[in-house]
C-alpha positions as semicolon CSV with decimal commas, in nm:
position;residue;x (nm);y (nm);z (nm)
1;M;15,753;7,004;6,129
2;H;15,840;6,847;5,741
3;L;16,181;6,954;5,588
4;L;16,103;6,931;5,240
5;P;16,393;6,775;5,013
6;I;16,627;7,018;4,848
7;F;16,917;6,934;4,595
8;L;17,125;7,303;4,507
9;S;17,406;7,276;4,264
10;L;17,505;7,584;4,072
11;A;17,296;7,587;3,789
12;F;16,948;7,434;3,907
13;A;16,725;7,408;4,213
14;F;16,524;7,066;4,260
15;G;16,316;6,883;4,504
16;K;15,993;6,711;4,593
17;V;15,662;6,879;4,727
18;W;15,608;6,744;5,070
19;G;15,288;6,495;5,034
20;T;15,233;6,501;4,643
21;N;15,453;6,277;4,419
22;E;15,551;6,639;4,244
23;C;15,931;6,646;4,135
24;V;16,016;7,029;4,016
25;Q;16,312;7,105;3,887
26;F;16,391;7,462;3,877
27;E;16,704;7,528;3,607
28;K;16,901;7,878;3,592
29;Y;16,721;7,994;3,314
30;R;16,902;8,355;3,194
31;E;16,945;8,673;3,394
32;V;16,687;8,932;3,436
33;S;16,577;9,225;3,553
34;D;16,338;9,382;3,768
35;P;16,018;9,161;3,715
36;D;15,633;9,317;3,678
37;S;15,555;9,379;4,072
38;I;15,239;9,182;3,993
39;Q;15,426;8,865;3,936
40;V;15,660;8,867;4,264
41;I;15,489;8,678;4,550
42;S;15,732;8,760;4,805
43;N;16,118;8,882;4,856
44;H;16,359;8,759;5,101
45;S;16,704;8,926;5,219
46;G;17,005;8,712;5,269
47;T;17,388;8,720;5,316
48;S;17,495;8,501;5,057
49;R;17,365;8,283;4,763
50;E;17,358;7,946;4,977
51;E;17,131;8,144;5,190
52;L;16,910;8,326;4,934
53;V;16,895;7,966;4,750
54;G;16,782;7,800;5,082
55;L;16,551;8,123;5,155
56;C;16,356;8,114;4,857
57;A;16,423;7,762;4,700
58;P;16,206;7,565;4,950
59;R;15,918;7,905;4,953
60;C;15,893;7,849;4,612
61;L;15,841;7,434;4,613
62;R;15,595;7,516;4,897
63;D;15,375;7,775;4,756
64;I;15,181;7,639;4,415
65;E;15,137;7,948;4,243
66;C;15,519;7,957;4,281
67;N;15,672;7,905;3,928
68;A;16,001;8,071;3,959
69;F;16,290;8,194;4,202
70;D;16,531;8,528;4,138
71;I;16,836;8,503;4,281
72;C;17,015;8,899;4,300
73;Y;17,379;8,951;4,410
74;G;17,391;9,231;4,381
75;S;17,126;9,364;4,635
76;L;17,151;8,972;4,837
77;Q;16,779;8,915;4,768
78;C;16,595;8,644;4,649
79;R;16,193;8,689;4,491
80;T;15,938;8,409;4,446
81;I;15,794;8,453;4,098
82;R;15,384;8,370;3,979
83;G;15,508;8,292;3,685
84;W;15,820;8,410;3,440
85;T;15,916;8,692;3,214
86;P;15,960;8,590;2,849
87;T;16,255;8,686;2,714
88;G;16,161;8,999;2,518
89;S;16,133;9,212;2,871
90;V;16,418;9,363;2,919
91;G;16,280;9,758;2,950
92;Q;16,287;9,749;3,314
93;S;16,635;9,890;3,511
94;G;16,756;9,763;3,876
95;D;16,970;9,460;3,983
96;L;17,032;9,174;3,721
97;C;16,934;8,890;3,895
98;Q;16,968;8,493;3,803
99;R;16,620;8,391;3,720
100;H;16,541;7,971;3,803
101;H;16,211;7,834;3,650
102;I;16,058;7,524;3,516
103;E;16,132;7,548;3,112
104;C;15,810;7,543;2,869
105;A;15,860;7,634;2,552
106;E;15,845;7,985;2,397
107;G;15,532;8,143;2,473
108;Y;15,409;7,934;2,732
109;Y;15,456;7,913;3,137
110;Y;15,465;7,631;3,371
111;S;15,132;7,593;3,591
112;R;15,213;7,359;3,881
113;T;14,798;7,391;3,965
114;N;14,771;7,182;3,656
115;G;15,096;7,022;3,613
116;S;15,128;7,153;3,249
117;C;15,283;7,450;3,003
118;L;15,032;7,672;2,953
119;I;14,995;7,951;2,671
120;H;15,099;8,320;2,804
121;D;14,968;8,553;2,560
122;R;15,208;8,872;2,490
123;C;15,237;9,121;2,216
124;D;15,538;9,299;2,150
125;F;15,497;9,446;1,847
126;E;15,819;9,399;1,716
127;T;15,691;9,133;1,433
128;G;15,351;9,299;1,360
129;E;15,038;9,141;1,475
130;T;15,139;8,770;1,335
131;S;15,230;8,648;1,728
132;C;14,995;8,892;1,866
133;F;14,667;8,781;2,005
134;L;14,545;9,125;1,938
135;S;14,498;9,288;1,573
136;E;14,336;9,608;1,413
137;A;13,886;9,650;1,515
138;V;13,681;9,678;1,168
139;G;13,489;9,970;1,209
140;D;13,666;10,176;1,410
141;S;13,749;10,563;1,350
142;F;14,131;10,502;1,196
143;D;14,394;10,234;1,312
144;W;14,685;10,267;1,568
145;S;15,055;10,272;1,369
146;R;15,343;10,071;1,467
147;I;15,682;10,274;1,482
148;T;16,035;10,225;1,620
149;G;16,204;10,565;1,725
150;A;16,018;10,893;1,782
151;T;15,668;10,966;1,686
152;S;15,672;11,262;1,395
153;S;15,556;11,542;1,606
154;Y;15,705;11,787;1,884
155;D;15,601;11,763;2,243
156;T;15,395;11,445;2,225
157;G;15,475;11,032;2,183
158;P;15,778;10,836;2,332
159;T;16,136;10,887;2,144
160;S;16,138;10,504;2,186
161;A;15,965;10,173;2,265
162;Y;15,989;10,051;2,619
163;S;16,106;9,733;2,533
164;G;16,245;9,635;2,204
165;L;16,231;9,834;1,906
166;Y;15,873;9,859;1,778
167;Y;15,556;9,992;1,954
168;K;15,255;10,136;1,867
169;Y;15,017;10,440;1,924
170;I;14,804;10,721;1,714
171;E;14,872;10,957;1,532
172;T;14,659;11,271;1,652
173;S;14,799;11,475;1,377
174;S;14,492;11,406;1,182
175;Y;14,130;11,280;1,223
176;V;13,927;11,472;1,444
177;D;13,858;11,534;1,864
178;G;13,666;11,191;1,974
179;D;13,816;10,985;1,737
180;A;13,947;10,640;1,851
181;A;14,141;10,328;1,745
182;I;14,076;10,000;1,829
183;L;14,274;9,692;1,860
184;Q;14,061;9,391;1,992
185;S;14,142;9,044;2,059
186;S;14,183;8,813;1,764
187;K;14,132;8,490;1,986
188;S;13,887;8,273;2,140
189;F;13,865;8,249;2,552
190;Q;13,812;8,017;2,763
191;D;13,525;8,093;3,059
192;K;13,728;8,175;3,350
193;T;13,953;8,538;3,455
194;Y;14,273;8,664;3,329
195;C;14,520;8,883;3,433
196;L;14,597;9,187;3,147
197;T;14,914;9,370;3,163
198;L;15,103;9,655;2,965
199;H;15,290;9,948;2,945
200;Y;15,162;10,285;2,804
201;H;15,269;10,610;2,721
202;M;15,034;10,960;2,726
203;Y;15,269;11,251;2,664
204;G;15,091;11,585;2,488
205;A;14,886;11,885;2,605
206;T;14,591;11,759;2,455
207;T;14,618;11,412;2,560
208;E;14,254;11,246;2,550
209;S;14,232;10,871;2,692
210;L;14,327;10,522;2,658
211;A;14,057;10,237;2,728
212;I;14,077;9,913;2,875
213;Q;13,708;9,764;2,811
214;T;13,550;9,408;2,685
215;Q;13,298;9,370;2,474
216;K;13,067;9,056;2,468
217;E;12,905;8,975;2,086
218;N;12,705;9,304;1,994
219;E;12,604;9,465;2,377
220;A;12,759;9,780;2,507
221;P;13,162;9,802;2,585
222;I;13,288;9,779;2,945
223;T;13,545;9,931;3,103
224;H;13,807;9,796;3,336
225;W;14,008;10,069;3,312
226;I;14,087;10,395;3,181
227;R;14,343;10,668;3,192
228;S;14,303;11,058;3,058
229;G;14,579;11,307;3,034
230;N;14,908;11,381;2,988
231;Q;15,073;11,145;3,222
232;G;15,455;11,316;3,139
233;N;15,733;11,159;2,865
234;T;15,784;10,867;3,078
235;W;15,644;10,472;3,007
236;H;15,418;10,405;3,271
237;Q;15,330;10,002;3,383
238;L;14,950;9,885;3,414
239;S;15,029;9,650;3,656
240;G;14,767;9,406;3,586
241;V;14,344;9,451;3,509
242;S;14,173;9,171;3,549
243;L;13,911;9,089;3,276
244;H;13,622;8,786;3,279
245;M;13,607;8,592;2,957
246;D;13,440;8,326;2,764
247;P;13,399;8,251;2,375
248;Q;13,157;8,529;2,359
249;T;13,401;8,827;2,438
250;K;13,644;9,019;2,326
251;I;13,915;9,239;2,468
252;L;13,908;9,595;2,315
253;I;14,177;9,838;2,404
254;S;14,059;10,179;2,275
255;A;14,327;10,518;2,222
256;T;14,061;10,844;2,149
257;H;14,178;11,167;1,989
258;G;14,227;11,468;2,165
259;T;14,204;11,852;2,062
260;S;14,487;11,858;1,848
261;Y;14,813;11,703;1,748
262;T;14,986;11,691;2,080
263;G;14,781;11,354;2,214
264;D;15,003;11,048;2,067
265;I;14,903;10,735;2,302
266;A;15,155;10,465;2,268
267;I;15,150;10,076;2,426
268;D;15,400;9,861;2,403
269;Y;15,444;9,513;2,565
270;V;15,100;9,398;2,638
271;E;15,058;9,034;2,825
272;L;14,785;8,851;2,897
273;W;14,820;8,588;3,160
274;P;14,512;8,275;3,246
275;F;14,478;8,398;3,574
276;A;14,285;8,644;3,737
277;C;14,562;8,936;3,873
278;P;14,637;8,936;4,290
């Protein structure tokens, strides 16, 4: 049995992957709460910090898909992570953990398969569309609205964003049944499969539908995920939908107007990862 040489300190875990020249340093980056479940590879329990690091650090070094690990003191658990959650993702609740990961610039994550930092697209709507890979489609029935706080109608819509202050939603006090507001991707994609995750809020007696689609040039859109009807007054997580993209294909996020004003639909913290969903 080969032993993996690992050197640990209070600040970082570091080691050389057996059989390669890859030297990996996992730096203590920040405290995090529960990550999206799609990012978790494995969970492990221990009795001390040293045991937890000894459990998760070598497992992460051995697994080429692992780019980070968390040490959770409150629950005495550790977990290995596929990517890394950007700083803005603080909506989750739970035990605060110390995240150790391979550091990249803001908006990127480290791929050990490629040996480089890769772009990680996200829309948190905190700064409008300037840093978002989605924009308002031309030719749809109406536009999404960016808002902070509660929507204007009673018994529909969220009271606040999932993460941060701002989110996007469709206002259903106007327009007519069946009208759709569409966000579409504004970047060119490589010919490969991506993973889209987001958080959505669909509360109200006349809530219609929210759909994720792809469209190649002028062909009919293909629906990959759809949710319809009242889902309760809470934010829900779409843990991942795989989308095969190419330079001629775009992503569509479409929300449809219901029969009355109690049909507001909201989305927040949309993320696009450059790999297929697990």
